[in-house]
NUGU-307368 format. One record per atom (N, C-alpha, C, CB): x, y, z; residue in three letters. Coordinates in steps of 0.05 Angstrom, whole numbers, plus 32768, in hexadecimal, padded with zeros to 4 digits. Glycine has a CB too. Layout:
BEGIN
XYZAla;...
END
This chain:
BEGIN
80117FE88000Unk;800080008000Unk;801280198000Unk;7FED80008018Unk;800C802B7FEEUnk;801A80457FEDUnk;801480558007Unk;801480557FD4Unk;802780648010Unk;802280748028Unk;8033808D8028Unk;802980648041Unk;802A80A08038Unk;803980B9803BUnk;805280B4804CUnk;802780CF8049Unk;806980BC8041Unk;808280B88050Unk;808F80D28058Unk;809680A88040Unk;808680E8804CUnk;808F81038054Unk;807981178051Unk;80A8810C8044Unk;807781298064Unk;806581408062Unk;807581598067Unk;804D813E8077Unk;8073816D8056Unk;808481858059Unk;8073819E8053Unk;809C81838046Unk;807881B28063Unk;806C81CD805DUnk;808281E1805AUnk;805881D58073Unk;807C81F7804DUnk;808F820D8048Unk;80808227804FUnk;8099820D802AUnk;8080822F8069Unk;807082468071Unk;807682608062Unk;8073824A808EUnk;80908263805BUnk;8098827B804CUnk;80A282718031Unk;80AE828C805BUnk;8095827A801CUnk;809D82718001Unk;80BB82757FFCUnk;808D82807FECUnk;80C882607FF3Unk;80E482617FEDUnk;80F6825B8005Unk;80EB827B7FE2Unk;80EC825C801DUnk;80FC82588035Unk;80FD823A803CUnk;80F28268804DUnk;810B82338052Unk;811082188058Unk;80F78208805EUnk;812282168071Unk;80F981EE805AUnk;80E381DB805EUnk;80DE81D6807CUnk;80E881C18050Unk;80C581D08083Unk;80BE81C7809EUnk;80B281AC809CUnk;80AB81DC80ACUnk;80C0819780A4Unk;80B5817C80A3Unk;80A0817780B8Unk;80CB816680A5Unk;808C816880B2Unk;8075816380C5Unk;8070814580C8Unk;805C817280BBUnk;8065813E80DEUnk;805B812380E2Unk;803D812180DCUnk;8060811880FEUnk;802F813880E1Unk;8012813A80DCUnk;800C815680D4Unk;8002813280F6Unk;7FF8815980C3Unk;7FF2817480BAUnk;7FD4817680B2Unk;8003817B80A1Unk;7FC9818E80B6Unk;7FAE819480ACUnk;7FB1819B808FUnk;7FA181AB80BCUnk;7FA0818F807EUnk;7F9F81958062Unk;7F8781A7805EUnk;7F9D817C8050Unk;7F8C81C08055Unk;7F7781D48052Unk;7F7281D88034Unk;7F7F81EF805FUnk;7F5D81E6802CUnk;7F5881EA800FUnk;7F7081F58000Unk;7F4181FD800CUnk;7F818206800DUnk;7F9882128000Unk;7FB182028004Unk;7F9C822E8009Unk;7FAF81EA800FUnk;7FC781D98013Unk;7FCB81D38031Unk;7FDF81E68008Unk;7FE381C88037Unk;7FEA81C28052Unk;7FEA81DC8062Unk;800681B48054Unk;7FE081DB807AUnk;7FDD81F4808BUnk;7FF88203808BUnk;7FD581EC80A7Unk;7FF6821D8087Unk;800D822F8087Unk;801F822E806FUnk;801D822A80A0Unk;801A821B805DUnk;802C82188046Unk;802C82318035Unk;802581FF8036Unk;8043823D8030Unk;80468255801FUnk;8032826B8026Unk;8043824D8002Unk;802E826E8040Unk;801D82848049Unk;802A829F804AUnk;8012827E8065Unk;8045829F8049Unk;805482B88049Unk;806682B98030Unk;806682BA8062Unk;806B82D28027Unk;807B82D6800FUnk;808F82EC8014Unk;806982DE7FF7Unk;80A982E7800EUnk;80BD82FB800FUnk;80BE83097FF4Unk;80D982EF8017Unk;80BF83237FF4Unk;80C083327FDBUnk;80D783467FDBUnk;80A583417FD7Unk;80DB83527FC3Unk;80ED83697FC2Unk;80DE83807FCEUnk;80F4836F7FA4Unk;80EC83977FD0Unk;80DF83AF7FDBUnk;80C883B97FCAUnk;80F383C57FDFUnk;80C883B07FB0Unk;80B283B77F9EUnk;809B83A37F9EUnk;80BD83BA7F82Unk;809E838E7FAEUnk;8088837A7FB0Unk;808A83647F9CUnk;806E83887FADUnk;80A1835F7F90Unk;80A583487F7EUnk;80AF83307F8EUnk;80B8834F7F67Unk;80A1831A7F8DUnk;80A783037F9DUnk;80C382F87F98Unk;809382EE7F99Unk;80D182F27FAEUnk;80EB82E57FACUnk;80E882C67FADUnk;80FE82EF7FC3Unk;80F782B97F9DUnk;80F8829C7F9DUnk;811682937F9CUnk;80E8828F7F86Unk;811B82797FA0Unk;8136826F7F9FUnk;814182707F83Unk;813782537FA9Unk;813182767F6FUnk;813B82787F54Unk;8151828E7F53Unk;8125827F7F40Unk;814C82A47F60Unk;815F82BA7F61Unk;816B82BF7F7DUnk;815282D47F57Unk;815D82B57F91Unk;816682BA7FADUnk;8169829F7FBBUnk;815282CC7FBBUnk;817D828F7FB4Unk;818082757FC1Unk;818482777FDFUnk;819782667FB5Unk;818D828E7FEAUnk;819182918006Unk;8178828E8016Unk;819E82AB800CUnk;816182908009Unk;8147828B8017Unk;8147826F8024Unk;8130828D8003Unk;8155825C8018Unk;815582418022Unk;8160823F803EUnk;8165822F8010Unk;817082528047Unk;817D82528061Unk;816C82608077Unk;8198825F8060Unk;8155826A806FUnk;814282778082Unk;812E8262808BUnk;813482908076Unk;812F825C80A5Unk;811D824780B0Unk;8105825480BDUnk;812C823580C4Unk;80EC824E80B3Unk;80D4825A80BEUnk;80C6824780D2Unk;80C1826280A8Unk;80B8825280E4Unk;80A7824380F7Unk;808E825380FCUnk;80B6823C8111Unk;8077824780F8Unk;805D825480FEUnk;805182478117Unk;804A825280E6Unk;80498258812AUnk;803C824F8142Unk;8023825F8147Unk;804F8251815BUnk;801082528155Unk;7FF78260815CUnk;7FFA826A8178Unk;7FDF824C8159Unk;7FF28283817CUnk;7FF382908197Unk;7FD7829A819DUnk;800982A78197Unk;7FD382A281B7Unk;7FB982AE81BDUnk;7FB282C781ACUnk;7FB882B681DBUnk;7FC882D481A3Unk;7FC382ED8193Unk;7FBF82E68175Unk;7FDB82FF8196Unk;7FC582CD816DUnk;7FC282C68151Unk;7FD882B48147Unk;7FC182DF8140Unk;7FE782BE8133Unk;7FFB82AE8125Unk;801682BB8127Unk;7FF382A98108Unk;802A82AC812FUnk;804582B68131Unk;805882A7811DUnk;805082B5814EUnk;806782B7810EUnk;807B82AC80FCUnk;809782B28108Unk;807982B780E0Unk;80A7829D810CUnk;80C282A08115Unk;80D5829980FDUnk;80C8828E812EUnk;80E882AA80F8Unk;80FC82A680E3Unk;811782A480F0Unk;80FB82BC80CEUnk;8127829080E7Unk;8142828D80F0Unk;8154828A80D8Unk;814582748103Unk;816D829480DBUnk;8180829280C5Unk;819C829380D2Unk;817D82A980B1Unk;81B0828680C5Unk;81CB828680D0Unk;81D682A280D4Unk;81DE827680BEUnk;81E082A780ECUnk;81ED82C180F2Unk;81D982D780F8Unk;81FD82C980DBUnk;81C082D180FBUnk;81AC82E58101Unk;819B82DD8119Unk;819982EA80E9Unk;819382F18129Unk;818182EB813FUnk;816682E48133Unk;817F83048152Unk;815782D38142Unk;813D82CA8139Unk;812A82E28138Unk;813182B4814BUnk;811982E28123Unk;810582F78120Unk;80EA82EB8127Unk;810583038104Unk;80DA82F98138Unk;80BF82F0813EUnk;80AB83058133Unk;80BC82ED815EUnk;809982FB8122Unk;8085830D8116Unk;80698304811EUnk;8088830C80F7Unk;805B8316812BUnk;803F83118130Unk;802F83178116Unk;803483228149Unk;80258303810AUnk;801A830680EFUnk;8003831A80EFUnk;801082EB80E4Unk;8004832D80DDUnk;7FEF834180D9Unk;7FDC833680C3Unk;7FFB835D80D1Unk;7FC4833080CBUnk;7FB0832580B7Unk;7F9B833A80B0Unk;7FA3830D80C3Unk;7F9E835280BCUnk;7F89836680B9Unk;7F93837F80ABUnk;7F7D836E80D3Unk;7FAD838180A5Unk;7FB883998099Unk;7FAE839D807DUnk;7FD683988099Unk;7FB583B48071Unk;7FAC83BA8056Unk;7FB883A68042Unk;7FB583D7804EUnk;7FA783A0802EUnk;7FAF838D8019Unk;7FBF839C8004Unk;7F97837F800DUnk;7FD4838F7FFBUnk;7FE5839B7FE6Unk;7FEB83857FD2Unk;7FFF83A67FF3Unk;7FED838D7FB9Unk;7FF3837A7FA4Unk;801183727FA4Unk;7FEC83857F89Unk;801683587FA1Unk;8032834E7F9EUnk;8033833F7F83Unk;803A833C7FB6Unk;804B833D7F7AUnk;8050832E7F60Unk;805D83147F67Unk;8062833F7F4DUnk;804E82FE7F63Unk;805982E47F69Unk;805C82D47F4FUnk;804682D47F7DUnk;807682D47F45Unk;807C82C87F2BUnk;806B82D37F15Unk;807982AA7F2DUnk;806782ED7F15Unk;805882FA7F00Unk;803A82FB7F04Unk;805D82EC7EE6Unk;803082EF7F1AUnk;801482EF7F20Unk;800E83047F36Unk;800B82D37F2AUnk;7FFB83157F31Unk;7FF383287F46Unk;7FE2831B7F5BUnk;7FE483417F3AUnk;7FEB831C7F74Unk;7FDD830F7F8AUnk;7FDC83237FA2Unk;7FEA82F57F93Unk;7FC883217FB3Unk;7FC783337FCAUnk;7FD9832A7FE1Unk;7FAA83357FD4Unk;7FE2833D7FF1Unk;7FF283378008Unk;7FEF834C801EUnk;800F83348000Unk;7FF683458036Unk;7FF68357804DUnk;8013835B8056Unk;7FE4834D8064Unk;801D83738054Unk;80398379805CUnk;803C8374807AUnk;804083968055Unk;805183668082Unk;8055835F809EUnk;8068837280ADUnk;80608343809FUnk;806E838980A1Unk;807B839E80B1Unk;809983A180ACUnk;8077839980CDUnk;80A383B680B8Unk;80BF83BE80B3Unk;80D383AC80C1Unk;80C383DB80BBUnk;80CC83A280D9Unk;80E0839180E7Unk;80E6837880D7Unk;80D5838A8103Unk;80D1836B80CCUnk;80D5835480BCUnk;80E4835B80A2Unk;80BA834680B5Unk;80DD83728096Unk;80EB837B807EUnk;810883808083Unk;80DD83948073Unk;810F838C8099Unk;812B8392809FUnk;813B837880A4Unk;812D83A480B8Unk;812E836580B2Unk;813C834C80B8Unk;8142833D809EUnk;812B833A80CBUnk;812E833B808DUnk;8131832C8073Unk;8145833B8062Unk;811683298065Unk;814583558062Unk;815883658051Unk;8174835F805AUnk;815183828053Unk;8178835D8074Unk;81938358807EUnk;819C833C8077Unk;8194835C809DUnk;818B8328807BUnk;8192830D8076Unk;819783078058Unk;817C82FA8080Unk;818783138047Unk;8188830E802AUnk;819B8322801CUnk;816D830F801EUnk;81A28337802AUnk;81B4834B801DUnk;81A7835C8008Unk;81CB833C8011Unk;818D835E8009Unk;817E836E7FF6Unk;816483768002Unk;817A835F7FDBUnk;815B838E7FFCUnk;814283988009Unk;812B83868003Unk;813C83B47FFFUnk;811D837E8018Unk;8108836A8016Unk;80F083728028Unk;8112834F801EUnk;80D983668022Unk;80C183698033Unk;80B6834D8037Unk;80AC837B8025Unk;80A5834A804CUnk;809783318051Unk;807983358050Unk;80A08326806DUnk;806B83248042Unk;804E8326803FUnk;8041830C8048Unk;8047832C8021Unk;8029830F8053Unk;801882F9805AUnk;800082F88048Unk;800F82FB8079Unk;7FF982E0803FUnk;7FE182DD802EUnk;7FC882E5803EUnk;7FDF82C08022Unk;7FB682F48033Unk;7F9E82FC8043Unk;7F8C82E38049Unk;7F8E83108033Unk;7F7E82E48060Unk;7F6C82CE8067Unk;7F5782C98051Unk;7F5E82D48081Unk;7F4F82DE8043Unk;7F3A82DB802FUnk;7F4582D38014Unk;7F2A82F5802BUnk;7F5E82C98014Unk;7F6B82C17FFBUnk;7F5882B17FE9Unk;7F8382B08002Unk;7F5582BB7FD1Unk;7F4282AE7FBEUnk;7F5082A57FA4Unk;7F2C82C07FB7Unk;7F6A82A07FA6Unk;7F7982987F8EUnk;7F6E827E7F82Unk;7F9782957F95Unk;7F6A827D7F68Unk;7F6282657F5AUnk;7F79825A7F4AUnk;7F49826B7F48Unk;7F7F82417F4EUnk;7F9582347F3FUnk;7F8A82247F28Unk;7FA582227F52Unk;7F9C821F7F15Unk;7F9382127EFCUnk;7F9981F47EFCUnk;7FA1821F7EE4Unk;7F9781E87EE4Unk;7F9D81CB7EE1Unk;7F8381BC7EDDUnk;7FAB81C17EFAUnk;7F8681A17EDCUnk;7F6F81907ED7Unk;7F5B81927EEEUnk;7F7881737ED4Unk;7F6481967F06Unk;7F53819B7F1EUnk;7F5981B67F29Unk;7F5881847F33Unk;7F4781CA7F25Unk;7F4B81E47F30Unk;7F4B81E37F4FUnk;7F3681F87F26Unk;7F5781F67F5BUnk;7F5881F87F78Unk;7F6182137F81Unk;7F6981E27F84Unk;7F6D82147F98Unk;7F78822D7FA3Unk;7F9282277FB0Unk;7F64823B7FB6Unk;7FA3823C7FB5Unk;7FBB823A7FC4Unk;7FC382557FCEUnk;7FD2822E7FB2Unk;7FD882567FDEUnk;7FE182707FE9Unk;7FF6827B7FD6Unk;7FEC826D8006Unk;8010827B7FDEUnk;802582867FCDUnk;8035826F7FC0Unk;803782987FDDUnk;802982587FBDUnk;803782437FAEUnk;8039824B7F91Unk;802782287FB0Unk;804C823F7F82Unk;804F82457F66Unk;803582427F57Unk;806482347F59Unk;8026822D7F5EUnk;800C82287F51Unk;7FF9821B7F64Unk;801082177F37Unk;7FF882007F64Unk;7FE381F27F73Unk;7FEA81ED7F90Unk;7FDE81D77F65Unk;7FD681E47F9FUnk;7FD881E27FBCUnk;7FED81CD7FC6Unk;7FBE81DC7FC8Unk;7FEE81B67FB8Unk;7FFE81A07FC2Unk;801181967FACUnk;7FEC81897FCCUnk;802A81937FB4Unk;803E81887FA2Unk;8045816C7FACUnk;8057819A7F9FUnk;804181577F9CUnk;8044813C7FA5Unk;8059812E7F93Unk;8029812C7FA5Unk;806B811F7F9FUnk;807F81107F90Unk;808180F47F9DUnk;809B811E7F91Unk;808680E07F8CUnk;808A80C57F97Unk;80A880C07F9BUnk;807E80B07F84Unk;80AE80B07FAFUnk;80CA80A97FB4Unk;80D580997F9DUnk;80CC80997FCEUnk;80C480897F90Unk;80CD80797F79Unk;80D7808B7F63Unk;80B780667F6FUnk;80CA80A27F5FUnk;80D280B47F4AUnk;80EF80BF7F4FUnk;80BF80CC7F47Unk;80F480C67F69Unk;810F80D07F6FUnk;812380B97F6CUnk;810F80DB7F8CUnk;811C80A17F75Unk;812F808B7F72Unk;813680867F54Unk;812380717F7DUnk;812280897F43Unk;812780857F26Unk;8139809B7F1BUnk;810C80857F17Unk;813380B47F23Unk;814480CA7F1BUnk;816180C67F25Unk;813980E57F26Unk;816480BE7F3EUnk;817F80BB7F49Unk;818E80A47F3BUnk;817E80B57F66Unk;818080907F32Unk;818D807B7F22Unk;819880867F08Unk;817A80637F1DUnk;818780977EFBUnk;819080A37EE2Unk;81A880B67EE7Unk;817980B27ED5Unk;81A780C57EFDUnk;81BD80D67F04Unk;81D780C67F08Unk;81B780E77F1DUnk;81D580AF7F16Unk;81EC809E7F1AUnk;81F780947F00Unk;81E580877F2CUnk;81E5808D7EEDUnk;81EE80837ED3Unk;81FE80987EC4Unk;81D6807A7EC3Unk;81F980B27ECAUnk;820780C87EBDUnk;821F80D27ECDUnk;81F480DF7EB8Unk;822480C47EE4Unk;823B80CB7EF5Unk;823580E27F07Unk;825280D27EE4Unk;821C80E87F0BUnk;821480FF7F1DUnk;820C80F47F39Unk;81FD810F7F11Unk;820E81067F4CUnk;820780FF7F68Unk;81E880FD7F6BUnk;821281147F7BUnk;81DF80EB7F7DUnk;81C280EA7F82Unk;81B881037F90Unk;81BB80D17F93Unk;819F81097F8DUnk;819381217F99Unk;817F811A7FAEUnk;818681327F83Unk;817D812A7FC3Unk;816881257FD8Unk;814D81307FCEUnk;817081337FF2Unk;813881267FDAUnk;811D812F7FD4Unk;8119814D7FD8Unk;810881207FE4Unk;812981587FEBUnk;812681757FF1Unk;812A81877FDAUnk;8139817C8008Unk;8139817E7FC5Unk;813E818F7FAEUnk;812481967FA0Unk;815181807F9AUnk;810F81857FA3Unk;80F681897F95Unk;80E081967FA6Unk;80EC816F7F8AUnk;80E5819A7FC0Unk;80D381A87FD2Unk;80B6819F7FD0Unk;80D581C67FCCUnk;80B281857FD3Unk;8096817B7FD3Unk;8088817F7FEDUnk;8096815D7FCCUnk;806D817E7FEDUnk;805D817E8005Unk;80588162800FUnk;8042818C8000Unk;8054814F7FFDUnk;804D81338004Unk;806081217FF4Unk;802F812D7FFEUnk;806D810F8001Unk;807D80FA7FF4Unk;806F80DF7FF9Unk;809A80FA7FFEUnk;806B80D07FE4Unk;805D80B67FE5Unk;807080A07FDEUnk;804480B67FD2Unk;806E808A7FEDUnk;807E80727FE6Unk;806B805A7FE5Unk;8095806D7FFAUnk;807280467FD5Unk;8062802E7FD5Unk;805180297FBCUnk;8051802D7FECUnk;8050803D7FAAUnk;804280387F91Unk;805180227F81Unk;803E80527F80Unk;804280127F73Unk;804F7FFF7F61Unk;804380017F45Unk;804C7FE27F6CUnk;80527FF67F32Unk;804A7FF97F16Unk;802F7FEE7F0FUnk;805E7FEC7F05Unk;80277FD87F1DUnk;800E7FCA7F17Unk;7FF67FDC7F1DUnk;800B7FB17F26Unk;7FF87FEE7F31Unk;7FE27FFF7F39Unk;7FD980127F23Unk;7FE9800F7F51Unk;7FEC801B7F12Unk;7FE5802E7EFDUnk;7FEE80237EE2Unk;7FF280497F03Unk;7FEE80097EDFUnk;7FF97FFD7EC6Unk;7FE980057EAEUnk;7FF87FDF7EC9Unk;7FCF80087EB0Unk;7FC0800E7E97Unk;7FC4802A7E8DUnk;7FA2800A7E9DUnk;7FD0803B7E9EUnk;7FD480577E95Unk;7FF2805F7E94Unk;7FC680697EA7Unk;800380527EA3Unk;801F805B7EA5Unk;802E80547E8BUnk;802C804E7EBDUnk;804080657E84Unk;805080607E6CUnk;806280487E70Unk;806180797E65Unk;806C80457E89Unk;807D802E7E8FUnk;8070801F7EA6Unk;809A80387E97Unk;805F800D7E9FUnk;804D80007EB3Unk;805D7FEF7EC7Unk;80397FEF7EA6Unk;80757FE67EBFUnk;80847FD47ED1Unk;80917FE47EE8Unk;80987FC47EC2Unk;80917FFE7EE7Unk;809F800F7EFBUnk;808B801D7F0DUnk;80B180237EEDUnk;809580247F25Unk;808480337F37Unk;808880517F34Unk;808A802B7F54Unk;809D805A7F28Unk;80A380767F26Unk;808E80857F15Unk;80BE807B7F1AUnk;808A809E7F1DUnk;807880B17F10Unk;805B80A97F10Unk;808180B47EF3Unk;805380997F24Unk;803780937F27Unk;802780AD7F2DUnk;8033807F7F3EUnk;803480C17F39Unk;802780DA7F3FUnk;801E80E87F25Unk;803980EC7F4FUnk;802B80E27F0EUnk;802280ED7EF5Unk;800680E57EEDUnk;803680E57EDFUnk;7FFE80CD7EF5Unk;7FE580C27EEBUnk;7FD080BE7F01Unk;7FEB80A77EDFUnk;7FD780C47F1AUnk;7FC380C37F30Unk;7FB180DC7F2EUnk;7FD080C17F4CUnk;7F9780D87F29Unk;7F8480EE7F26Unk;7F7580F57F3EUnk;7F7180E87F0FUnk;7F6F80E27F50Unk;7F6280E77F69Unk;7F7080D77F7FUnk;7F4480E07F68Unk;7F7680E47F95Unk;7F8380D87FACUnk;7F7480DC7FC5Unk;7FA080E27FAFUnk;7F7280C77FD6Unk;7F6880C97FF1Unk;7F7E80C48004Unk;7F5080B57FF6Unk;7F8280D78017Unk;7F9780D5802BUnk;7F8C80DF8045Unk;7FB180E58023Unk;7F8B80CE8059Unk;7F8480D68074Unk;7F6980E58076Unk;7F9980E7807FUnk;7F5680DE8066Unk;7F3C80EB8067Unk;7F3A81038054Unk;7F3580F38082Unk;7F50810B8048Unk;7F5081218035Unk;7F4F81158019Unk;7F688133803AUnk;7F4A81278006Unk;7F4A811E7FEAUnk;7F5881347FD9Unk;7F2D81197FE0Unk;7F69812A7FC6Unk;7F77813C7FB4Unk;7F7081367F97Unk;7F9681397FB8Unk;7F70814A7F87Unk;7F6B81477F6AUnk;7F8381507F5AUnk;7F5181567F62Unk;7F8B81407F47Unk;7FA281477F37Unk;7F9D81617F27Unk;7FA981307F23Unk;7FB081737F27Unk;7FAE818B7F17Unk;7FC1818B7EFFUnk;7FB481A47F29Unk;7FDA81867F04Unk;7FED81867EEDUnk;8009817C7EF6Unk;7FF081A37EE2Unk;801A81787EE3Unk;803581707EE9Unk;804481887EF6Unk;804481677ECFUnk;805881817F06Unk;806981967F12Unk;8080819B7EFFUnk;8073818D7F2EUnk;808081B37EF2Unk;809681BB7EE0Unk;80AD81C77EF1Unk;808C81CF7ECBUnk;80C581BC7EEDUnk;80DB81C37EFFUnk;80EA81DB7EF5Unk;80ED81AB7F02Unk;80F681E97F08Unk;810582027F02Unk;812082017F10Unk;80F5821B7F0CUnk;812E82177F10Unk;814982197F1AUnk;814B82147F39Unk;815682337F13Unk;813482157F47Unk;813582107F64Unk;814081F47F69Unk;811982127F70Unk;813C81E17F57Unk;814681C67F5BUnk;816481C47F5AUnk;813A81B37F45Unk;817181DA7F51Unk;818E81DA7F51Unk;819A81E37F6BUnk;819881ED7F3BUnk;818981EC7F7EUnk;819281F77F97Unk;819381E27FADUnk;8181820F7FA0Unk;81AA81DE7FBAUnk;81AC81CC7FD0Unk;819E81D97FE8Unk;81CA81C57FD7Unk;818981CC7FF3Unk;817981D98007Unk;818781DC8022Unk;816081CA800BUnk;819C81CD8027Unk;81A981CF8041Unk;81BF81E48041Unk;81B581B48048Unk;81C781EE8029Unk;81DD82018028Unk;81D7821A8017Unk;81F681F4801CUnk;81C182198007Unk;81B9822E7FF5Unk;81CD82317FDDUnk;81B782498004Unk;81DE821D7FDAUnk;81F1821E7FC3Unk;81E582137FAAUnk;820B820F7FCAUnk;81EA821F7F94Unk;81E082147F7AUnk;81F381FE7F71Unk;81DE822B7F65Unk;81E781E77F6BUnk;81F781CF7F64Unk;81F481C77F47Unk;81F081B87F76Unk;81E881D87F36Unk;81E081D17F1BUnk;81F481C07F0DUnk;81DB81EA7F0BUnk;81EE81B37EF6Unk;81D581B67EE7Unk;81BF81A17EEEUnk;81DB81B57ECAUnk;81C581907F02Unk;81B2817B7F08Unk;819F81847F1EUnk;81C181627F12Unk;8185817A7F1CUnk;817B81647F0BUnk;8170816C7EF0Unk;816681567F1BUnk;817081867EEAUnk;8162818E7ED1Unk;816E81827EB8Unk;816381AD7ECFUnk;8189817F7EB8Unk;819581747EA0Unk;818C81577E9BUnk;81B481747EA3Unk;818B81477EB0Unk;8183812B7EACUnk;816581297EA7Unk;818A811B7EC5Unk;815581397EB6Unk;813881387EB1Unk;813181407E94Unk;8129814B7EC4Unk;814181517E88Unk;813C81597E6DUnk;813F81437E59Unk;814E81707E65Unk;814D812D7E61Unk;815181177E4EUnk;813981047E4DUnk;816981077E56Unk;812681067E61Unk;811080F37E60Unk;80F680FD7E6DUnk;811880DA7E6FUnk;80F581167E77Unk;80DE81207E84Unk;80D5813B7E78Unk;80E381237EA2Unk;80D8813F7E5EUnk;80CF81577E52Unk;80B181587E50Unk;80DC815B7E36Unk;80A5816E7E59Unk;808881707E59Unk;807E817C7E3FUnk;807E81817E71Unk;806681757E37Unk;805B817F7E1EUnk;8058819D7E1FUnk;804081727E19Unk;805381A97E36Unk;804F81C67E38Unk;806A81D57E3AUnk;803F81CD7E51Unk;808081C67E3BUnk;809A81D27E3EUnk;80A681CD7E59Unk;809981F07E38Unk;80C081CD7E5BUnk;80CD81C87E75Unk;80CF81AA7E7AUnk;80BF81D67E8BUnk;80D981A47E92Unk;80DB81887E9BUnk;80CA81847EB4Unk;80F881807EA0Unk;80BE816C7EB6Unk;80AB81677ECBUnk;80B681537EDFUnk;8091815C7EC0Unk;80B081577EF9Unk;80B781447F0EUnk;80A481497F25Unk;80D581477F17Unk;809381367F2BUnk;807E81397F3FUnk;806581447F33Unk;8088814C7F56Unk;805081477F43Unk;803681517F3AUnk;802A81647F4EUnk;802381397F34Unk;801981767F44Unk;800A81897F54Unk;7FED81807F58Unk;800C81A57F48Unk;7FE381837F70Unk;7FC7817B7F76Unk;7FB881917F83Unk;7FC881627F87Unk;7F9E81927F7EUnk;7F8B81A37F8CUnk;7F7E81947FA3Unk;7F7681AF7F79Unk;7F7681A27FB7Unk;7F6881967FCEUnk;7F4A81947FC8Unk;7F6D81A57FE9Unk;7F40817C7FC7Unk;7F2381787FC2Unk;7F1481767FDDUnk;7F1E815F7FB1Unk;7F21816A7FF0Unk;7F158167800BUnk;7F2A816B8020Unk;7F06814C800EUnk;7F28817F8031Unk;7F3C81838046Unk;7F3B816C805AUnk;7F38819E8054Unk;7F50816A806AUnk;7F518155807FUnk;7F6C8157808DUnk;7F4E81398072Unk;7F738141809AUnk;7F8C814080A9Unk;7F9E812B809CUnk;7F87813980C7Unk;7FB781328098Unk;7FCB8120808CUnk;7FDF811880A1Unk;7FD8812C8073Unk;7FEA8100809EUnk;800080F780B0Unk;801380E580A1Unk;7FF480EA80C9Unk;802C80E680A9Unk;803F80D3809EUnk;803580B780A5Unk;805C80D880A9Unk;803580A58092Unk;802B808A8096Unk;800F8086808CUnk;802C808380B3Unk;8001809C8085Unk;7FE68099807AUnk;7FE7808A805FUnk;7FD980B58076Unk;7FD48077805BUnk;7FD2806B8040Unk;7FCA807E802BUnk;7FBF80538041Unk;7FD3807A8013Unk;7FCC808B7FFCUnk;7FBC80797FE9Unk;7FE580977FEEUnk;7FA380807FE6Unk;7F9180717FD5Unk;7F8B80817FBBUnk;7F7680697FE3Unk;7F9180757FA4Unk;7F8B80827F8BUnk;7F6F80787F82Unk;7FA1807C7F75Unk;7F5C808A7F80Unk;7F4180837F78Unk;7F3C80877F5AUnk;7F2D80927F88Unk;7F4E80947F4CUnk;7F4C80987F2FUnk;7F67809C7F23Unk;7F3980B07F28Unk;7F6C808E7F0DUnk;7F8580927EFEUnk;7F7F809F7EE3Unk;7F9380767EFAUnk;7F9380AA7ED7Unk;7F8F80B67EBCUnk;7FA980B37EACUnk;7F8780D37EBEUnk;7FA980BE7E95Unk;7FC180BE7E83Unk;7FD480D47E8BUnk;7FB980BF7E66Unk;7FEE80CF7E89Unk;800280E37E8FUnk;800180FA7E7BUnk;801E80D77E8FUnk;800581127E84Unk;8007812A7E73Unk;8022812E7E67Unk;7FFE81437E82Unk;8036811D7E6FUnk;805181217E66Unk;8053811D7E48Unk;8064810E7E75Unk;
END
């Protein structure tokens, strides 16, 4: 039986991962996932594509009697504690070319981020009334994620990629390079044989899984995850290690829409609670979009 082997949230887009044993799955994704966005002073969202140092900022979200507190930590800097402002004036931010609303979290957070990143920055919180609509085969919503609410990758897919990397004399890569929310293990080729391009293998089952039930929640497939230069950044050091995995993925995972694909994006059809060890039931399969 396939099961969840990793759960991860990223409270601040582009910043370090927070591994979880259990999580609430909300309509916009795992609770707190990408709820905050670091921007330039002009409100243009920062990502590891141009600011790999974001990977060294560790976020923590806690609930207090006053509301929500975000703590940020980074090497060589004192921890920053931000009492999240959910009621301030809304301002437009640019998130990868998309205009989205945000609530500025103040000058103290801006000064701390500017010092750590070496460039003038601001911190925004997605408004509670966030109404962003995401695209794909299953529409949904998300906060400041690149697109859809949940990014899911199977461990078999990474194992297959790492075998190809080894065949080319390259070092294996950890799952953290792909920044998934849910990692699944235990799929086998027979489960999706009628639709998978390579039925004898377990890898890339996430390409063809159209409906998933996990821990009382339900996910609907939206689209393939098209990879970018963030996969070249070592998450533990913020160093760019290019050209892998993009070079190898380009030899066998080119997507029809352009770019290379690894993993899949899902919309939340039914919220619930997720936990490591939960069984993953596929209730509908489809043909790969690759």
